[in-house]
C-alpha positions in Angstrom: 6.3 127.2 34.7 3.6 124.7 33.6 4.2 121.3 32.2 2.9 122.5 28.9 5.7 125.0 28.8 8.3 122.6 30.0 7.5 119.9 27.5 7.0 121.0 23.9 6.2 117.4 23.1 3.3 117.5 25.5 0.8 116.4 22.8 2.7 113.2 22.3 2.8 112.1 25.9 -0.1 110.0 27.0 1.1 110.0 30.6 1.0 113.8 30.9 -2.3 113.9 29.1 -3.9 111.5 31.6 -2.4 113.5 34.5 -4.4 116.5 33.4 -7.6 114.6 33.4 -7.2 112.9 36.8 -8.4 116.1 38.7 -12.1 116.7 38.0 -14.1 119.7 39.0 -15.2 118.0 42.2 -11.6 117.6 43.3 -10.7 121.2 42.7 -13.7 122.9 44.3 -13.0 124.5 47.7 -16.3 125.9 48.8 -18.6 124.5 51.4 -22.3 124.9 52.1 -22.8 127.8 54.5 -24.1 127.1 58.0 -27.0 129.5 57.4 -30.4 127.7 57.9 -31.9 129.6 55.1 -29.2 128.7 52.6 -29.3 125.0 53.7 -33.1 125.1 53.1 -32.4 126.6 49.7 -30.0 123.8 48.8 -32.7 121.3 49.8 -35.3 123.1 47.7 -33.1 123.1 44.6 -32.2 119.4 45.1 -35.9 118.5 45.5 -36.7 120.4 42.3 -34.0 118.5 40.4 -35.2 115.2 41.7 -38.7 115.8 40.4 -37.5 117.4 37.1 -33.9 116.9 35.8 -34.4 120.0 33.6 -36.3 122.6 35.6 -37.6 125.7 33.7 -34.9 128.3 33.0 -36.8 131.0 34.7 -36.9 129.0 38.0 -33.1 128.5 37.8 -32.6 132.2 37.2 -34.6 133.1 40.3 -32.4 130.8 42.4 -29.3 132.4 40.9 -30.5 135.9 41.5 -32.0 135.5 45.0 -30.0 135.9 48.1 -27.1 133.4 48.4 -27.3 132.5 44.7 -26.7 128.9 44.0 -25.1 128.4 47.4 -22.5 125.7 46.6 -20.4 124.4 43.7 -22.2 121.1 43.5 -25.3 123.0 42.4 -23.4 125.4 40.2 -21.9 122.5 38.3 -25.4 121.5 37.2 -27.0 124.9 36.9 -24.4 127.2 35.4 -24.5 125.5 31.9 -28.3 125.6 32.0 -28.3 129.4 32.6 -26.6 129.8 29.3 -28.8 127.1 27.6 -25.8 124.8 27.2 -25.9 121.0 27.1 -22.8 119.5 28.8 -23.3 116.3 26.7 -22.6 118.3 23.6 -19.0 119.3 24.7 -16.7 118.9 21.8 -13.3 117.2 22.1 -10.2 119.5 22.4 -8.0 119.9 19.3 -4.6 118.4 19.1 -2.1 120.2 21.3 0.3 121.0 18.4 -2.2 123.5 17.0 -2.7 125.0 20.5 1.1 125.4 21.0 1.4 127.2 17.7 -1.1 129.9 18.6 0.6 133.4 18.6 -0.8 134.2 22.0 0.5 131.0 23.6 3.4 132.5 25.4 1.3 135.4 26.9 -1.4 132.9 28.1 1.2 130.8 29.9 2.7 133.9 31.5 -0.7 135.0 32.8 -1.7 131.6 34.0 1.6 131.2 35.9 0.8 134.5 37.7 -2.7 133.5 38.8 -1.8 131.4 41.8 -4.1 133.3 44.2 -7.1 132.0 42.3 -6.2 128.4 43.1 -7.4 126.4 46.1 -5.2 127.3 49.1 -2.7 124.6 50.1 -3.2 122.7 46.8 -0.3 120.3 46.2 2.2 121.3 43.6 1.3 118.4 41.2 -2.3 119.3 41.3 -1.6 123.0 40.8 0.6 122.3 37.7 -2.2 120.1 36.3 -4.7 122.8 36.9 -2.5 125.4 35.3 -2.2 123.2 32.2 -5.9 122.7 32.0 -6.4 126.5 32.2 -3.9 127.1 29.5 -5.5 124.6 27.2 -9.0 125.9 28.0 -8.1 129.5 26.9 -6.2 128.4 23.8 -9.2 126.2 22.7 -11.4 129.3 22.6 -9.1 131.7 20.8 -7.9 129.0 18.4 -11.5 128.2 17.4 -12.3 131.9 17.0 -9.3 133.6 15.4 -11.1 137.0 15.4 -11.1 137.0 19.2 -8.1 138.5 20.9 -6.9 137.2 24.3 -6.7 139.9 26.9 -5.0 140.0 30.3 -7.7 139.1 32.8 -9.5 136.6 30.6 -7.7 133.8 32.5 -9.3 135.1 35.7 -12.8 134.4 34.2 -11.7 131.1 32.8 -10.2 129.7 36.0 -13.4 130.3 37.9 -15.4 128.1 35.5 -12.6 125.6 35.4 -12.7 125.2 39.2 -16.4 124.7 39.3 -17.5 122.7 36.2 -14.3 121.2 34.8 -12.4 121.6 31.6 -14.9 120.5 28.9 -18.0 122.4 30.3 -15.8 125.4 31.1 -14.9 125.5 27.4 -18.6 125.6 26.5 -19.2 128.4 28.9 -16.2 130.4 27.9 -17.0 129.9 24.2 -20.5 131.3 24.8 -19.3 134.3 26.9 -16.5 135.1 24.5 -18.9 135.5 21.6 -21.6 137.3 23.7 -21.0 138.9 27.1 -17.2 139.5 26.7 -17.1 140.0 22.9 -16.3 143.7 23.1 -13.4 143.0 25.4 -11.9 140.6 22.9 -11.7 143.1 20.0 -8.3 143.9 18.5 -8.3 147.3 20.3 -9.8 148.4 23.7 -12.0 151.1 22.0 -15.3 149.3 22.5 -14.4 148.3 26.0 -13.5 152.0 26.8 -16.8 153.0 25.3 -18.8 150.6 27.5 -17.0 151.8 30.6 -18.4 155.3 30.0 -21.8 154.0 30.9 -20.9 154.2 34.6 -20.9 158.0 34.9 -24.5 158.6 33.5 -25.6 155.8 35.9 -23.8 157.3 38.9 -25.4 160.7 37.9 -28.8 159.1 38.1 -28.1 157.9 41.6 -26.0 160.8 43.0 -25.5 163.9 40.8 -23.1 165.6 43.3 -20.9 162.5 43.5 -20.7 162.3 39.7 -19.7 166.0 39.5 -17.0 165.3 42.1 -15.6 162.3 40.1 -15.7 164.4 36.9 -13.9 167.2 38.6 -11.2 164.8 39.9 -10.5 163.5 36.4 -10.5 159.9 37.7 -11.9 158.5 34.4 -12.9 154.9 34.2 -9.7 152.9 34.4 -10.2 152.1 38.1 -13.0 149.7 37.2 -11.4 148.2 34.1 -10.2 145.0 35.9 -13.6 144.6 37.5 -15.3 144.5 34.1 -12.7 142.5 32.3 -12.6 139.7 34.9 -16.1 139.9 36.3 -14.5 141.1 39.5 -12.6 137.8 39.8 -9.1 139.5 39.8 -10.0 142.1 42.4 -11.8 140.1 45.1 -10.0 138.0 47.6 -12.7 135.6 48.7 -13.7 132.7 46.4 -17.3 132.7 47.7 -17.8 136.3 46.6 -16.5 135.6 43.1 -18.7 132.6 42.5 -21.7 134.5 44.0 -21.2 137.3 41.5 -20.9 134.7 38.7 -24.2 133.2 39.7 -25.8 136.6 39.3 -24.1 137.7 36.1 -24.9 134.4 34.3 -28.6 135.0 35.0 -28.5 138.7 34.1 -28.1 141.0 31.1 -24.5 141.3 29.7 -24.0 144.9 31.0 -25.1 144.2 34.6 -21.4 144.1 35.8 -21.2 147.8 34.8 -24.3 148.7 36.7 -22.8 147.0 39.7 -19.8 149.4 39.3 -22.2 152.4 39.7 -23.8 151.0 42.8 -20.5 150.2 44.4 -19.1 153.7 43.8 -22.3 155.3 45.2 -22.2 152.9 48.2 -18.6 154.3 48.9 -19.7 157.9 48.5 -18.6 158.9 52.0 -15.1 157.6 51.4 -14.9 159.4 48.1 -16.0 162.8 49.5 -13.3 162.5 52.2 -10.6 162.0 49.5 -8.7 164.8 47.8 -10.4 165.7 44.6 -7.6 164.7 42.3 -7.1 161.8 39.9 -4.4 159.9 41.8 -6.2 160.0 45.1 -9.7 159.0 43.8 -8.3 156.3 41.5 -6.2 154.8 44.4 -9.3 154.7 46.6 -11.8 153.3 44.1 -9.5 150.7 42.5 -9.4 148.7 45.7 -12.4 146.6 46.5 -13.1 145.9 50.1 -13.9 142.4 51.3 -16.8 143.5 53.4 -19.0 145.0 50.6 -22.7 144.0 51.0 -22.9 142.3 47.6 -26.4 141.0 48.0 -27.7 144.5 48.6 -25.5 146.0 45.8 -26.6 143.4 43.3 -30.3 144.1 43.9 -29.6 147.8 43.6 -27.8 147.2 40.3 -30.8 145.2 38.9 -33.2 148.0 40.0 -30.9 150.5 38.3 -30.9 148.5 35.1 -34.6 148.1 35.1 -35.2 151.8 35.7 -32.4 153.0 33.3 -31.6 150.4 30.7 -28.6 150.9 28.5 -30.5 152.6 25.7 -31.8 155.2 28.0 -28.3 156.6 28.7 -26.8 155.9 25.3 -26.9 159.5 24.1 -25.0 160.7 27.2 -22.4 158.0 26.7 -21.8 159.1 23.1 -21.5 162.8 24.3 -19.1 161.8 27.0 -17.0 159.9 24.5 -16.9 162.9 22.1 -15.7 165.1 25.0 -13.1 162.6 25.8 -11.8 162.6 22.2 -11.8 166.4 22.1 -9.9 166.5 25.4 -7.2 164.1 24.1 -6.8 166.1 20.9 -6.3 169.3 23.0 -3.8 167.6 25.2 -1.9 166.3 22.1 -1.9 169.8 20.6 -0.6 171.3 23.8 2.1 168.6 24.0 3.2 169.3 20.5 3.3 173.0 21.1 5.4 172.5 24.2 7.9 170.3 22.2 8.0 172.9 19.5 8.7 175.7 22.0 11.5 173.8 23.6 13.0 173.0 20.1 13.0 176.7 19.3 14.7 177.6 22.5 17.5 175.1 21.9 18.2 176.2 18.3 19.5 179.6 16.9 17.0 181.5 14.7 19.1 181.1 11.5 19.1 177.2 12.0 15.4 177.3 12.4 15.0 179.3 9.2 17.1 176.8 7.2 15.2 173.9 8.7 12.0 175.6 7.7 13.3 175.4 4.1 13.7 171.7 4.7 17.5 171.7 4.5 18.8 168.3 5.7 21.3 168.4 8.5 24.3 167.3 6.5 23.5 169.9 3.8 23.3 172.5 6.4 26.9 171.6 7.5 28.1 171.7 3.9 26.4 175.0 3.3 28.0 176.6 6.4 31.4 175.2 5.5 31.2 176.6 1.9 30.4 180.1 3.2 33.3 180.0 5.6 35.7 178.7 2.9 34.5 181.3 0.4 35.0 184.1 2.9 38.5 182.8 3.7 39.4 182.6 -0.1 38.1 186.2 -0.5 40.2 187.5 2.3 43.3 185.7 0.9 42.8 187.4 -2.4 42.3 190.9 -1.0 45.7 192.8 -0.3 44.1 195.2 2.0 42.7 192.4 4.1 45.9 190.4 4.4 46.4 191.4 8.0 43.1 189.8 9.0 44.1 186.4 7.7 45.7 184.1 10.3 49.1 182.8 9.3 
């Protein structure tokens, strides 16, 4: 449980407030510059560029983020990530008072999710630092959804937020999450998951472009799109075990169109085609296989393939197929609902006598049915009592 949960008077405590601020992004990062000579050379090239021009052209920074190895280390990400979104860290606004954050209706759910996100924190981090980081993450999320009441927090949002918190610190992370929440992730923050579900349907037309037989196999299995929902909602942060893979993907996504993460889904599935074809063609088997991301995926290759796929088949080129697939999905659900209702009705008829069904068809309430039945029985009894010839049939 975080300090923010333990102390409802958090906003009034200067000591606790200062304890949250003592751990800056540099203290919380846990990546190192790889030993690769080419990546070390890339770091030197970026540093030299910055020394000559503190604000390099955006296109140059995008090329660094997209090329092999991305931005290499968190020290460079700290400077370049805000620039990729055209943000100025100097414009970061101060956080609101904590009382308004604590009053947010999603507060309890945010705290629960943050407390479950331990695997995203630096390994071996001391307890006090972990608690401080959890509080910073909780505040970061609440700042966004408090400022934008139309945005709905979703489970997995904290996985995105914690990555930026670790790299750039609380204030700049707020700027980034604010921009992403009103742009890249805005469909995910709708009151319902309808728009997110719609977007996920892009993956099958894209897989079909790359491998028609594989797409047909997946359709036949009925696997649907839920296997990749956590990938899209968290920018793969929840599903990957290695920090360096997560931040590498974030380099790429920040420098790419908003739907690039979905194109990466398609290239990952096609990359795993041999595993898929060896799996039983049923929903449970295929979903179980695909929902687990391997740590040894060649992300540099897959990211380049995703970009090539995007350039060759941009979203508007497959939009008609996405709409048609969504229509078929709605029709399928309607048919399943009709079959379910028919089955329930059939079971109800089997469990009730025909005369009860007829009375219910006349909309006779249950208690009236009992009264009606009792009246008939009493009337028949009175009739027998008043009939001399029938006296022997009346119980004494």
